[in-house]
NUTORLUM-441485 format. One record per residue: residue number from 1; residue in three letters; x, y, z of N, C-alpha, C, O in turn. Coordinates in Angstrom, 2 decimals, padded with zeros to 5 digits. Layout:
N
NUM / ALA / X / Y / Z / X / Y / Z / X / Y / Z / X / Y / Z
...
% end
This chain:
102
1 / MET / 148.52 / 001.74 / 086.48 / 149.58 / 002.49 / 085.35 / 149.17 / 002.66 / 084.13 / 149.80 / 003.41 / 083.39
2 / ARG / 148.07 / 002.01 / 083.71 / 148.01 / 001.26 / 082.18 / 147.84 / 003.02 / 081.75 / 147.49 / 003.00 / 080.57
3 / HIS / 147.91 / 003.98 / 082.04 / 148.18 / 005.36 / 081.52 / 149.03 / 006.12 / 081.05 / 149.11 / 007.08 / 081.81
4 / GLU / 149.72 / 006.21 / 080.21 / 151.22 / 006.86 / 080.10 / 151.16 / 008.12 / 080.72 / 152.28 / 008.35 / 081.18
5 / SER / 150.59 / 008.82 / 080.89 / 150.05 / 010.12 / 081.50 / 150.99 / 009.86 / 083.00 / 152.07 / 010.38 / 083.28
6 / LEU / 150.14 / 008.83 / 083.88 / 150.39 / 008.88 / 085.45 / 152.02 / 008.11 / 085.05 / 152.76 / 007.98 / 086.02
7 / ARG / 152.26 / 007.89 / 084.45 / 153.87 / 006.83 / 084.49 / 154.70 / 008.18 / 083.73 / 155.90 / 007.94 / 083.78
8 / LEU / 154.51 / 009.13 / 083.24 / 155.07 / 010.24 / 083.04 / 155.22 / 011.29 / 084.41 / 156.17 / 012.07 / 084.50
9 / CYS / 153.96 / 011.17 / 085.65 / 154.20 / 011.67 / 086.23 / 155.01 / 011.48 / 087.64 / 155.22 / 012.36 / 088.48
10 / THR / 155.44 / 009.97 / 087.69 / 156.23 / 009.56 / 088.27 / 157.90 / 010.07 / 087.78 / 158.90 / 010.32 / 088.47
11 / ASN / 157.68 / 010.09 / 086.35 / 159.53 / 010.69 / 086.02 / 159.81 / 012.40 / 086.90 / 160.85 / 012.99 / 087.19
12 / ARG / 158.69 / 012.67 / 087.06 / 159.03 / 014.24 / 087.38 / 160.39 / 014.19 / 088.36 / 161.00 / 015.25 / 088.25
13 / THR / 160.87 / 013.47 / 089.06 / 162.21 / 013.83 / 089.59 / 163.41 / 012.83 / 088.82 / 164.56 / 012.79 / 089.24
14 / TYR / 163.15 / 012.41 / 088.18 / 163.85 / 010.96 / 087.15 / 164.89 / 012.01 / 086.93 / 164.69 / 013.18 / 086.58
15 / PRO / 166.06 / 011.39 / 087.19 / 167.74 / 011.84 / 086.79 / 167.72 / 011.87 / 085.12 / 168.24 / 010.97 / 084.46
16 / THR / 167.28 / 012.65 / 084.71 / 167.46 / 013.23 / 083.00 / 168.87 / 012.91 / 082.10 / 168.98 / 012.23 / 081.08
17 / ASN / 170.09 / 013.77 / 082.97 / 170.98 / 013.82 / 082.86 / 171.92 / 012.50 / 082.32 / 172.41 / 011.67 / 083.08
18 / GLY / 172.09 / 012.48 / 080.59 / 172.65 / 011.29 / 080.40 / 171.99 / 009.87 / 080.56 / 172.51 / 008.78 / 080.80
19 / LYS / 170.83 / 010.18 / 080.37 / 169.87 / 008.99 / 080.64 / 168.71 / 009.10 / 079.56 / 168.58 / 010.23 / 079.09
20 / PRO / 167.72 / 007.97 / 079.02 / 166.59 / 008.00 / 077.99 / 165.58 / 009.15 / 078.35 / 165.51 / 009.52 / 079.52
21 / SER / 164.86 / 009.68 / 077.49 / 163.94 / 010.90 / 077.93 / 162.72 / 009.95 / 078.90 / 162.37 / 008.78 / 078.75
22 / CYS / 162.33 / 010.83 / 079.77 / 161.30 / 010.15 / 080.56 / 159.61 / 009.88 / 079.49 / 158.53 / 009.47 / 079.90
23 / ILE / 159.81 / 010.09 / 078.76 / 158.55 / 010.33 / 077.41 / 159.10 / 008.74 / 076.97 / 158.29 / 007.81 / 077.03
24 / LYS / 160.02 / 008.58 / 076.69 / 160.76 / 007.25 / 075.82 / 160.35 / 006.31 / 077.20 / 159.30 / 005.73 / 076.92
25 / LEU / 160.66 / 006.05 / 078.19 / 160.42 / 005.49 / 079.61 / 159.33 / 005.12 / 079.52 / 159.02 / 003.94 / 079.30
26 / ALA / 158.36 / 006.28 / 079.70 / 156.91 / 006.10 / 079.78 / 156.26 / 005.22 / 078.55 / 155.34 / 004.45 / 078.83
27 / GLU / 156.57 / 005.29 / 077.65 / 155.99 / 004.84 / 076.23 / 156.37 / 003.49 / 076.18 / 155.64 / 002.78 / 075.49
28 / ALA / 157.52 / 002.84 / 076.86 / 157.98 / 001.44 / 077.14 / 157.23 / 001.05 / 078.60 / 157.67 / 000.54 / 079.63
29 / GLY / 156.51 / 001.31 / 078.39 / 156.02 / 000.90 / 080.41 / 156.36 / 000.78 / 081.67 / 156.14 / -000.09 / 082.52
30 / PHE / 157.10 / 002.06 / 081.65 / 157.96 / 001.99 / 082.86 / 157.62 / 003.33 / 083.81 / 157.73 / 004.26 / 083.01
31 / TYR / 157.29 / 003.83 / 084.94 / 157.37 / 004.40 / 085.66 / 158.74 / 004.68 / 086.67 / 159.48 / 003.70 / 086.80
32 / TYR / 159.12 / 005.86 / 087.34 / 160.26 / 005.72 / 088.16 / 159.72 / 005.34 / 089.68 / 158.69 / 005.46 / 090.33
33 / ALA / 161.27 / 004.70 / 089.88 / 161.17 / 003.84 / 090.95 / 161.26 / 004.94 / 092.45 / 160.70 / 004.74 / 093.52
34 / SER / 161.99 / 005.87 / 092.14 / 162.44 / 006.92 / 093.20 / 163.47 / 006.61 / 093.47 / 163.70 / 007.02 / 094.61
35 / GLN / 165.00 / 005.65 / 092.73 / 165.74 / 004.97 / 093.50 / 166.70 / 005.44 / 092.43 / 166.42 / 004.97 / 091.33
36 / GLY / 167.59 / 006.10 / 092.44 / 168.79 / 006.52 / 091.64 / 167.68 / 006.39 / 090.05 / 166.48 / 006.70 / 090.04
37 / ASP / 168.39 / 005.93 / 088.96 / 167.96 / 005.62 / 087.37 / 166.61 / 004.34 / 087.23 / 165.79 / 004.22 / 086.33
38 / GLU / 166.76 / 003.65 / 088.28 / 165.52 / 002.70 / 088.40 / 164.50 / 002.91 / 087.87 / 164.10 / 004.06 / 088.05
39 / VAL / 163.79 / 002.21 / 087.17 / 162.29 / 002.34 / 086.60 / 161.65 / 001.14 / 086.76 / 162.45 / 000.21 / 086.86
40 / ILE / 160.58 / 000.83 / 086.80 / 159.79 / -000.25 / 086.68 / 158.70 / -000.76 / 085.72 / 157.83 / 000.11 / 085.72
41 / CYS / 158.33 / -001.79 / 084.90 / 157.38 / -001.66 / 084.69 / 156.04 / -002.09 / 085.31 / 156.01 / -002.78 / 086.33
42 / TYR / 155.07 / -001.74 / 084.77 / 153.88 / -001.35 / 085.38 / 153.14 / -002.97 / 084.94 / 152.31 / -003.37 / 085.75
43 / CYS / 153.38 / -003.79 / 083.84 / 153.02 / -004.93 / 084.32 / 153.66 / -006.45 / 084.74 / 153.18 / -007.46 / 085.26
44 / CYS / 155.02 / -006.06 / 084.25 / 155.71 / -007.08 / 084.51 / 156.78 / -007.14 / 085.72 / 157.57 / -008.07 / 085.92
45 / ALA / 156.65 / -006.06 / 086.42 / 157.54 / -005.40 / 087.37 / 158.58 / -005.77 / 087.05 / 158.93 / -006.51 / 087.97
46 / LYS / 159.45 / -005.75 / 086.23 / 160.48 / -006.19 / 085.65 / 161.74 / -004.42 / 086.15 / 161.34 / -003.26 / 086.06
47 / ARG / 162.57 / -004.68 / 086.42 / 163.18 / -003.20 / 086.91 / 164.35 / -003.24 / 086.19 / 164.88 / -004.28 / 085.79
48 / ILE / 164.78 / -002.02 / 085.98 / 166.34 / -001.76 / 085.05 / 166.45 / -000.04 / 085.74 / 165.84 / 000.94 / 086.17
49 / SER / 167.86 / -000.71 / 085.41 / 168.98 / 000.82 / 086.33 / 170.01 / 000.69 / 085.44 / 170.03 / -000.11 / 084.51
50 / ASN / 170.89 / 001.53 / 085.72 / 172.17 / 002.08 / 085.02 / 171.75 / 002.13 / 083.73 / 171.98 / 001.19 / 082.97
51 / TRP / 171.23 / 003.02 / 083.39 / 170.58 / 003.28 / 082.38 / 171.96 / 004.47 / 081.46 / 172.82 / 004.92 / 082.22
52 / ASN / 172.04 / 004.80 / 080.20 / 172.92 / 005.76 / 079.73 / 172.16 / 006.00 / 078.60 / 171.44 / 005.22 / 077.98
53 / GLU / 172.53 / 007.76 / 078.33 / 171.58 / 007.84 / 077.13 / 171.24 / 007.43 / 075.94 / 170.26 / 007.94 / 075.39
54 / LYS / 171.75 / 006.75 / 075.53 / 172.00 / 005.67 / 074.04 / 171.19 / 004.54 / 074.18 / 170.76 / 003.99 / 073.16
55 / ASP / 170.83 / 003.97 / 075.64 / 170.06 / 002.73 / 076.01 / 168.43 / 003.26 / 074.79 / 168.00 / 004.36 / 074.44
56 / ASP / 168.15 / 002.41 / 074.61 / 166.56 / 001.97 / 074.28 / 165.64 / 001.56 / 075.10 / 165.64 / 000.33 / 075.22
57 / PRO / 164.74 / 002.17 / 075.81 / 163.80 / 001.62 / 076.96 / 162.97 / 000.35 / 076.43 / 162.66 / -000.65 / 077.06
58 / MET / 162.63 / 000.76 / 074.77 / 161.66 / -000.29 / 074.75 / 162.46 / -001.35 / 073.88 / 161.71 / -001.82 / 073.02
59 / ARG / 163.46 / -001.77 / 073.83 / 164.33 / -002.77 / 073.37 / 164.84 / -003.36 / 074.75 / 164.64 / -004.56 / 074.91
60 / ALA / 165.40 / -002.76 / 075.65 / 165.78 / -003.06 / 076.98 / 164.82 / -003.82 / 077.74 / 165.05 / -004.68 / 078.59
61 / HIS / 163.77 / -003.40 / 077.32 / 162.60 / -004.42 / 077.92 / 162.35 / -005.62 / 077.13 / 162.79 / -006.72 / 077.46
62 / ARG / 161.64 / -005.42 / 076.08 / 162.19 / -006.48 / 075.41 / 163.21 / -007.72 / 076.11 / 162.91 / -008.85 / 076.49
63 / LEU / 164.38 / -007.09 / 076.09 / 165.19 / -008.05 / 076.58 / 165.32 / -008.84 / 078.18 / 165.74 / -009.90 / 078.65
64 / VAL / 164.80 / -007.79 / 078.56 / 164.71 / -008.41 / 080.03 / 163.12 / -009.49 / 080.44 / 163.03 / -010.44 / 081.21
65 / SER / 162.08 / -008.84 / 079.58 / 160.89 / -009.43 / 079.42 / 160.17 / -009.71 / 078.43 / 159.04 / -009.21 / 078.40
66 / PRO / 160.66 / -010.71 / 077.21 / 160.11 / -010.64 / 076.17 / 158.50 / -011.22 / 076.11 / 157.81 / -011.12 / 075.09
67 / SER / 157.95 / -011.93 / 077.61 / 156.46 / -012.26 / 077.50 / 155.76 / -011.61 / 078.12 / 154.70 / -011.98 / 078.64
68 / CYS / 156.59 / -009.76 / 078.17 / 155.31 / -008.95 / 079.08 / 154.60 / -008.76 / 078.69 / 154.67 / -008.48 / 077.50
69 / PRO / 153.08 / -008.75 / 079.49 / 151.59 / -008.37 / 079.01 / 151.74 / -006.94 / 078.00 / 151.20 / -006.93 / 076.90
70 / PHE / 152.41 / -005.93 / 078.42 / 152.65 / -004.82 / 078.16 / 153.05 / -004.86 / 076.36 / 152.41 / -004.24 / 075.52
71 / LEU / 154.37 / -005.82 / 076.05 / 154.85 / -005.54 / 074.93 / 154.11 / -006.19 / 074.02 / 154.02 / -005.81 / 072.85
72 / ILE / 153.28 / -007.68 / 074.70 / 152.67 / -008.61 / 073.60 / 151.23 / -007.70 / 073.10 / 151.11 / -007.13 / 072.01
73 / ARG / 150.02 / -007.75 / 074.39 / 148.95 / -007.07 / 074.50 / 149.10 / -005.16 / 074.61 / 148.67 / -004.71 / 075.68
74 / ASN / 149.49 / -004.42 / 073.90 / 149.73 / -003.24 / 074.13 / 148.58 / -002.33 / 073.91 / 148.32 / -001.36 / 074.61
75 / SER / 147.98 / -002.71 / 072.95 / 146.78 / -001.87 / 072.98 / 145.42 / -002.05 / 073.67 / 144.41 / -001.36 / 073.54
76 / GLU / 145.64 / -003.14 / 074.43 / 144.60 / -003.73 / 075.74 / 145.37 / -003.48 / 076.99 / 144.75 / -003.63 / 078.04
77 / VAL / 146.59 / -003.14 / 077.05 / 147.34 / -002.77 / 078.49 / 147.26 / -001.38 / 078.50 / 146.97 / -000.90 / 079.60
78 / ASN / 147.47 / -000.40 / 077.36 / 147.86 / 000.72 / 077.50 / 147.27 / 001.71 / 077.03 / 146.80 / 001.62 / 075.90
79 / GLU / 147.17 / 002.67 / 077.62 / 146.42 / 003.95 / 077.50 / 147.64 / 005.12 / 076.95 / 148.34 / 005.49 / 077.89
80 / PRO / 147.95 / 005.64 / 075.83 / 149.49 / 006.21 / 075.43 / 148.87 / 007.96 / 075.79 / 147.65 / 008.15 / 075.86
81 / VAL / 149.57 / 008.78 / 075.92 / 149.54 / 010.12 / 075.65 / 149.23 / 010.65 / 074.17 / 149.79 / 010.48 / 073.09
82 / THR / 148.18 / 011.32 / 074.55 / 147.61 / 011.99 / 073.32 / 147.51 / 013.35 / 073.16 / 147.83 / 013.90 / 074.21
83 / ASN / 147.13 / 014.32 / 072.09 / 146.78 / 015.80 / 072.39 / 146.04 / 015.91 / 073.07 / 146.25 / 016.76 / 073.94
84 / ASP / 144.54 / 015.03 / 073.14 / 143.50 / 015.01 / 074.01 / 143.77 / 015.14 / 075.50 / 143.23 / 016.07 / 076.10
85 / SER / 144.84 / 014.00 / 076.41 / 145.33 / 013.65 / 076.96 / 146.07 / 015.25 / 077.84 / 146.08 / 015.51 / 079.05
86 / ILE / 146.50 / 015.90 / 076.89 / 147.85 / 016.75 / 077.30 / 146.73 / 017.93 / 077.47 / 146.93 / 018.84 / 078.28
87 / ASP / 145.36 / 017.88 / 076.57 / 145.03 / 019.49 / 076.89 / 143.51 / 019.05 / 077.98 / 142.40 / 019.57 / 077.93
88 / SER / 143.95 / 018.02 / 078.84 / 142.69 / 017.23 / 079.55 / 142.13 / 018.55 / 080.78 / 142.65 / 019.67 / 080.82
89 / SER / 141.32 / 018.22 / 081.42 / 140.74 / 020.04 / 082.09 / 141.54 / 019.85 / 083.45 / 141.29 / 020.50 / 084.46
90 / ASN / 142.64 / 018.75 / 083.36 / 143.29 / 018.50 / 085.09 / 144.67 / 019.26 / 084.62 / 145.54 / 018.86 / 083.85
91 / PRO / 144.51 / 021.01 / 085.66 / 145.49 / 022.24 / 085.09 / 146.81 / 021.37 / 085.74 / 147.83 / 021.45 / 085.05
92 / ARG / 146.90 / 020.65 / 086.84 / 147.85 / 019.58 / 087.57 / 148.66 / 018.97 / 086.20 / 149.74 / 019.35 / 085.74
93 / LEU / 147.68 / 017.80 / 085.67 / 148.41 / 016.88 / 084.86 / 148.75 / 017.32 / 083.74 / 149.59 / 016.67 / 083.11
94 / ASN / 148.19 / 018.58 / 083.17 / 148.50 / 019.58 / 082.27 / 149.99 / 020.10 / 082.40 / 150.94 / 019.52 / 081.87
95 / ARG / 150.07 / 021.05 / 083.02 / 151.34 / 021.28 / 084.00 / 152.96 / 020.42 / 083.71 / 154.00 / 020.92 / 083.30
96 / ILE / 152.69 / 019.05 / 084.10 / 153.34 / 017.99 / 084.09 / 153.94 / 017.55 / 082.92 / 155.13 / 017.41 / 082.66
97 / LEU / 152.73 / 017.32 / 082.09 / 153.05 / 016.79 / 080.37 / 153.48 / 017.68 / 079.64 / 153.96 / 017.31 / 078.57
98 / HIS / 153.46 / 019.23 / 079.95 / 153.60 / 020.07 / 078.92 / 154.94 / 020.23 / 079.60 / 155.60 / 021.08 / 078.99
99 / SER / 155.50 / 019.78 / 080.52 / 157.19 / 020.25 / 081.02 / 158.11 / 019.44 / 080.66 / 159.29 / 019.63 / 080.35
100 / LEU / 157.19 / 018.12 / 080.75 / 157.98 / 017.10 / 080.54 / 158.10 / 016.56 / 078.81 / 158.72 / 015.58 / 078.41
101 / ASN / 157.19 / 017.68 / 077.90 / 157.20 / 017.02 / 076.35 / 157.92 / 018.46 / 076.11 / 157.81 / 018.81 / 074.93
102 / GLY / 158.53 / 019.25 / 076.83 / 159.81 / 020.25 / 076.59 / 158.80 / 021.52 / 075.95 / 159.30 / 022.58 / 075.59
% end
């Protein structure tokens, strides 16, 4: 799950109403647990739920797991979404990423 685009794909059914955006959750290292609004960090396996729309996923991640490798060594363990990945040759991934980006 080091690829942000894969974490975004898990968020397709995330209940976004009154919650942080799927993009912010993926950028903070989380993927959707498919249960309520619970998300899981792919590096430290910490789970967070009961979000409200003003919550900052990155800040919440730092609070529950300050020594998470995702937070400490981000450039080594994370592949962020870029325009190149959005315009990849995978049409299904393109549809998902474009729908999440609005």
